[in-house]
C-alpha positions in Angstrom: 0.2 0.3 0.2 1.5 3.8 -1.1 1.5 6.1 2.0 0.5 8.9 1.5 0.7 12.4 3.7 1.2 16.1 3.7 0.6 18.7 6.5 0.4 22.3 6.5 -0.2 25.3 8.9 1.3 28.6 9.2 2.5 28.4 5.9 5.0 25.3 6.9 3.9 22.1 5.2 6.0 18.3 5.4 5.3 15.4 4.1 6.4 13.5 6.5 3.9 11.7 9.1 4.7 13.0 13.1 4.6 10.5 15.4 2.7 11.3 19.2 4.9 13.4 21.2 7.9 11.6 23.5 10.2 13.3 26.1 12.6 12.4 24.1 11.3 14.1 20.7 9.7 17.3 22.6 13.4 17.6 24.6 14.9 17.1 20.6 12.5 20.2 19.2 13.4 22.3 22.6 17.0 21.5 22.4 16.7 23.5 18.7 14.0 25.6 19.0 15.1 27.3 22.6 18.2 29.1 20.7 15.5 30.5 18.2 16.4 33.9 17.7 13.4 36.2 19.6 13.2 33.2 21.8 13.8 35.6 24.7 11.1 38.0 24.2 8.6 35.7 25.6 8.1 33.3 28.5 7.3 29.8 26.9 5.2 27.2 28.4 4.6 23.9 27.6 1.2 22.2 28.4 -1.7 20.4 27.0 -2.4 17.1 27.0 1.1 16.2 26.4 2.5 17.8 30.0 -0.5 16.2 31.5 0.3 12.9 30.6 3.6 13.4 31.4 2.9 14.7 35.1 0.6 12.1 35.2 -2.9 14.0 35.4 -3.9 12.3 31.6 -4.7 8.8 31.0 -5.0 9.4 27.6 -2.6 9.3 24.1 -1.4 13.1 23.7 -1.3 13.9 19.7 0.9 17.1 19.5 2.7 19.4 21.5 1.2 22.5 22.9 3.7 25.4 23.2 2.2 29.2 24.8 4.6 31.9 24.2 3.6 35.0 26.3 4.6 38.5 27.0 5.0 41.6 25.1 4.9 41.6 21.2 8.2 43.3 20.2 7.0 42.7 16.4 4.8 40.9 14.8 6.6 40.0 11.9 9.1 38.3 14.6 6.9 36.5 16.0 5.5 35.4 13.0 9.2 33.9 12.3 9.4 32.4 15.5 6.0 30.7 15.4 6.5 29.1 11.7 10.0 28.3 13.1 8.6 26.0 16.2 5.7 24.8 13.6 9.1 23.5 10.9 11.2 22.4 14.4 8.5 20.3 15.6 8.0 18.9 11.6 11.6 18.0 11.6 11.3 15.8 14.9 8.4 14.4 13.4 6.0 15.8 16.4 3.2 18.5 15.8 3.3 21.5 17.1 0.8 23.8 18.5 3.0 27.0 19.1 0.9 30.1 19.7 1.1 33.7 21.5 -1.4 33.9 24.3 -2.7 37.1 26.8 -3.4 34.5 29.3 -3.6 30.6 29.5 -7.0 29.6 29.9 -7.0 26.9 33.1 -10.8 25.6 33.1 -11.1 25.6 37.1 -10.4 29.4 37.4 -13.5 30.7 39.2 -14.3 33.5 36.8 -13.6 33.4 32.9 -11.3 36.0 31.9 -11.8 37.2 28.0 -8.0 36.5 26.0 -6.6 36.6 23.3 -4.3 34.5 20.9 -2.2 34.8 18.0 -1.8 32.0 15.3 0.3 31.7 12.7 -2.1 30.5 10.4 -6.4 30.0 10.8 -6.3 26.3 8.6 -4.6 23.6 9.9 -4.4 20.9 6.8 -3.9 17.4 7.2 -3.7 14.7 4.3 -3.5 11.0 5.0 -3.8 8.4 2.3 -6.9 10.0 0.5 -8.4 11.5 3.9 -8.3 15.5 4.4 -8.4 16.7 7.7 -9.3 20.6 8.0 -9.2 22.5 11.4 -10.3 26.0 11.1 -9.7 27.9 13.7 -12.2 30.4 14.8 -13.4 32.8 18.2 -15.6 35.6 19.1 -13.5 37.7 16.6 -10.7 37.4 14.8 -8.2 40.3 12.8 -5.7 39.9 10.3 -2.2 41.2 11.6 0.7 41.9 9.6 3.7 39.2 9.4 0.6 37.0 8.5 -0.7 36.1 11.8 -4.4 35.9 12.9 -5.4 37.0 16.1 -8.6 35.7 18.3 -10.3 36.4 21.1 -12.5 34.9 23.1 -15.4 37.2 25.3 -17.0 34.0 26.5 -15.8 30.5 26.9 -15.9 28.4 24.1 -18.3 24.6 24.1 -15.5 23.0 24.5 -13.9 25.4 27.2 -17.0 24.1 29.0 -16.9 20.4 28.6 -13.2 20.3 30.5 -14.4 22.2 33.8 
């Protein structure tokens, strides 16, 4: 059987399928990404199911590594390059990295929801495997195109997905 694969996000594409993140693949990604120019402007948080699994509070099988950058943005162009580079290094290490900037880290167990925004390198994630196409279109209460090919997403109310994990 011929195995065909293609994925694209934020202008970065690959024909190499990734595997579930492991401590080794995430460490390899971080060893390279941690030296990227401009990263010193941000605080980096690893979160999501991979970190929850690593900490023993999630029993499932993570599909990706969620990375959140926080801090003042000196340049949208530089942020865009950094986000795309994080995705690219992930693809090089056969791990899907969902990297974005956020004004806050959403936590489902907070007493009260606080509006927050996220900036991503793209609005759409596309994966095709053996002719089956999966497409995720990111949406929010408001969306703003930014320079550097970025999109800002703003949530004023929790989404249904956010409500499910509370």
